[in-house]
C-alpha positions in Angstrom: 24.7 -43.7 41.6 23.6 -42.9 38.1 21.0 -44.9 36.3 22.3 -47.2 33.6 21.9 -46.3 30.0 18.9 -48.3 28.8 17.3 -48.5 25.4 13.7 -47.8 26.5 12.0 -49.7 23.7 14.1 -52.8 24.1 13.7 -52.6 27.9 9.9 -52.4 27.6 9.9 -55.3 25.1 11.9 -57.4 27.6 9.4 -56.5 30.4 6.4 -57.5 28.3 8.1 -60.8 27.3 8.8 -61.7 31.0 12.6 -61.2 30.6 14.9 -59.5 33.0 14.6 -55.7 32.5 15.4 -52.4 34.3 12.3 -51.3 36.1 13.3 -47.8 37.0 13.3 -45.9 33.7 11.3 -42.7 33.9 8.7 -44.1 31.5 8.1 -47.3 33.5 8.0 -45.3 36.8 5.4 -43.1 35.2 3.4 -46.1 34.0 3.5 -47.8 37.4 2.4 -44.6 39.1 -0.6 -44.3 36.6 -1.6 -47.9 37.3 -1.3 -47.4 41.1 -3.7 -44.4 41.0 -6.2 -46.3 38.8 -5.8 -49.3 41.0 -6.7 -47.3 44.1 -9.9 -46.1 42.4 -10.8 -49.5 41.2 -10.3 -51.1 44.6 -12.7 -48.6 46.1 -15.4 -49.5 43.5 -17.5 -51.8 45.6 -21.1 -50.7 45.4 -20.8 -48.8 42.1 -22.8 -49.8 39.0 -21.5 -52.3 36.5 -20.9 -49.7 33.8 -18.8 -47.5 36.1 -16.8 -50.5 37.3 -16.0 -51.5 33.7 -14.9 -47.9 33.0 -12.6 -48.0 36.1 -11.3 -51.4 34.9 -10.6 -50.0 31.4 -8.8 -47.0 32.9 -6.7 -49.4 35.0 -5.8 -51.6 32.0 -5.6 -48.8 29.4 -8.4 -50.6 27.5 -9.9 -48.4 24.9 -12.7 -50.8 23.8 -15.9 -48.7 23.5 -18.8 -49.6 25.7 -22.2 -50.0 24.2 -24.2 -46.8 24.4 -26.5 -46.4 27.4 -29.9 -45.3 26.3 -31.7 -42.9 28.7 -34.8 -45.1 28.5 -32.9 -48.3 29.4 -33.4 -49.9 32.8 -30.3 -50.9 34.8 -31.0 -54.6 34.0 -31.1 -53.8 30.2 -27.9 -51.8 30.5 -26.1 -54.6 32.4 -27.3 -57.1 29.8 -25.4 -55.1 27.2 -22.2 -55.4 29.3 -22.3 -59.1 30.0 -19.3 -59.8 27.7 -17.1 -57.5 29.7 -14.9 -59.0 32.4 -15.9 -59.1 36.1 -12.9 -58.5 38.4 -13.7 -58.4 42.1 -11.6 -55.9 44.1 -9.0 -55.8 45.4 -6.7 -56.2 42.5 -2.9 -55.6 42.3 -1.1 -54.8 39.1 2.2 -53.3 38.3 1.5 -51.6 35.0 -2.1 -52.5 34.1 -1.3 -54.0 30.7 0.0 -57.4 29.6 -3.0 -58.7 31.6 -5.1 -61.6 30.5 -8.4 -62.9 31.8 -10.2 -66.0 30.8 
C-alpha cells in the first residue's frame, strides 16, 4: 500500500497544533528516530554532571540556547550556579519528537 500524498509543511503544522496528521512521512520518521536516539542517551545520564545533562537535554529537544562558558578555574559548585536557570528533568523521559515541549 502506497503512502498517501501529504503536504509535508501542512502536515507538520497540524502535528504541532495537536490536530490529526499523518505520522509516517520520511521527515517525521527521521525526526522521531533522532529523538529516540537522544532519548536513550538522556535516560542513561544518571550520575553525569549538571552541564553534561543539560547538553543532553538540549540535544534531545533541539534547543540551541548557548550555555554559559565554563571557566577552567571554576569549581563545580560555581559552574552549577551558572546553570540554575536551566530545566531539571529527571530521567526517564519519553518524547516523540523532542520539540513542542514545555516545562514550567
